[in-house]
N, C-alpha and C positions, 0 to 999 in steps of 0.2 A: 467137633467130635468126629466128623466124617471127612474132613479135609482141612486144608490150611486155614488158619483163622484170618479174619479181616483185620488189617492193621491200618486204620485210617490216619493215625498221627502218632508221633513219638519222636524221640531224639534219633539222630543218625548214629549208628553203631559201626565202628571200624575195627576189624581184626577178629571177627568170629570165624572159627573153623566150622563151616556149615555142614561138613560131612559128619560131624558128631551129633547133629540133630537126629532124634530117634525116628521121626516119621518121614516117609518119602512116598510121593505119589505124583505121577505125570511130570516128573522133573522138578517138582517143588519139595522142599524140605521144611519141616517145622517141628516144634517141640520145646522142651524146657532145658535150659543149661544154667549152670551157676557161673556168672561172669564176675571178674574182678578187674578193675582198671581205674581210669581217671576220666571224670566228666569235665569238659571245658567248652564254652561257647557253643552250646546245643549239640555237642558231639560226645559220645562215650567211646573212649579209646580202650580197647580190651587188652589187658596185660596177661591174663590167664583165664582159663575156663575149665570146667569139669562137670561131672554129672549133677543133675539137680537132686537135692535132698530136701524133702519137705520138713521144715522145722516144726516142732510141736507147738500147738497153739498155747499162748500164754493163758494162765488161769483167768476165767471170767470174773469180773468184779462180783457177780452174784454168788460165786463160790467162796468168797472171802468173808471176813468177819462182818457181822451185822453192825451197821454204824449207829447203834443205840445200846445203852446198857441193857443187859438181860433183866426181865422182870423177876420178881420174887418167885422162886420155884423153877425158873428157867423158861425157855421158849417152848411153845406148843408147836411141834413140827408136823401136825396132821395136815393133810391136803385141804385147801380152802373149799368151801361149799358154794353152791350157786347163790345162796342168799347173801353170803359174804361178798361175793363179786358184785351182786346187784346193789349192795350198799355203797360201793365205790361209785357206780354210775349215778345213783340217786344224789350222792354228795356233790358230784361234779355238776349235775344239773342245777342243784340248789345254790351252789357257791362257785359260779364260773370264774376261772382264773386262779382259784386257790392252789390247785395242784399243778405244780410245774413239771413234776415227773412222777410216774407210777412204775414201780418195779417190784419183782419178787426175788428174795434171797432164799438161801438154804433150800435148794431144790423146789422152789416155788411155794414154800409154806409160810414165809414171813413177808408181809406186805411192807414195803419201804416207800414212803412218800416224802417228796420235797415240797413243802407247802409254804405259801406266802403268809398263812395264818395258822401256824402250827398248833396253838392252843385250841382253837376252834376245831381243827381237824382231829386232834386227839380226843377231844370231848365227844364229838359226834360219831366218830368211827370206832372209838375204843370199845364200846359195848358189842359191836358186831365182830370185832377182831381181838378177843381177849388173848393176851400173851402171844399175839401174832402180828402186832402193829408196831412199826418204827416210824416216827415222824421227825424229820429234820427241817430246819428252817431253810427255805430256798434262797440261794445266794442271789438269784436273778429272777425277775418277773418273766412270765410267759411272753409278753410283748417284746421284752428285751432279747430273749432267746430267739424269737422269731426274726428280729432284726439282724442278729448275728448270723443266723442261718441264711438270710437273704444276701449278706455280704459274702459268705463262703460260696454260695451258689454263683455269685458274680465272677468268681475266679475261672469258671468254665467258659467264659466268653469275654472278649472275642477270641477266636482260635489263634489270631495272630500273636497273642500273649501267652500261648500255651507253654513255651519254654521258660518264660519268665517265672512262672509259679510252679515249675516242676512237672508239667504235663499231668494235669488233674484228670484222674480216671473215674472218680466218683465223689459225690459230695451231698451233704444235706440230710443225712439220716440222723434221727434222734437216738441217743444212747444214754447210758447212766454210768457214772464212775463208782468206785468203791465207797464213796461217801454218800451215795444216793442222789447226787446232783446231776442235772441234765448236761449232756455233751452233744456237740454237733460233729459228725464224722467228716473226714476229708481224706481221700485216697489219692496219692500222687506217686509218680515214678521215683522222684527224688525231691528232697527238701532243699530248695535253693535259698540263697541269701535274701532274695526278694520275698519269698514265702515266710521266712523267719521274721522279716521286718513287718510283714502284714500281721502275723500272729502277735507280735509285741504290742500292736495297737489294740488288741482285744484282751479281755480278762484272762489271766493265766489259767489254762486247763479247760476252758470252755469248748475249745476245738480239739478233737481227738484225731491226730494225724497218723496215718498208716503209710509208710514209704516203702516202695519195692526195693529201691537201692539203699543199702545201709553203709555208713562209713566204716572202713576197716582200720583206719588209723587217722590221727588228727590231721585235718587239712585236706583229706582226700575222701571221695565218695565213689 
């Protein structure tokens, strides 16, 4: 915020016109630019650059359709009460491991749960969440999700392999997709063939990848 950012690692970039960087202090320049070019052998070769434009955020899965049929009379979109939230905690304590993901859709009014025992979950939580509860069967158990998370976190080390997996900048956060299923986040500068190979060894969709560099045409990044 008050000076040039620390850049501890990342690919070598060749061809940036640094005079276009918007911030300048004590002979150092920094800021955001939109770069287009070719990445090869840990080096990004810039072909063109321009001003940075912040792309609109994609719609959150929580803003999309609720992944359950609507109950008779439709969903109740009132905000949840403290007693309703307490019921979730009580269920989790009584049935550890049942709930693989807990999320709120429709501006926080609809509770969406991915459960390893969906019938039990509906039966016990339904009375506390009338017309506000959606339960889907969890595709994976919580221990399995945790093992996937550990593998994803392993991509951050050792640093000598940073280029191989696209320069991981963040990993391990739990998320939820539009079906109410748990995802593990992975942020990289670019998605390399080695990263794609790693992801193919995992269940499709369980890792949510955010890549800073986006391909602009087939075969190029």
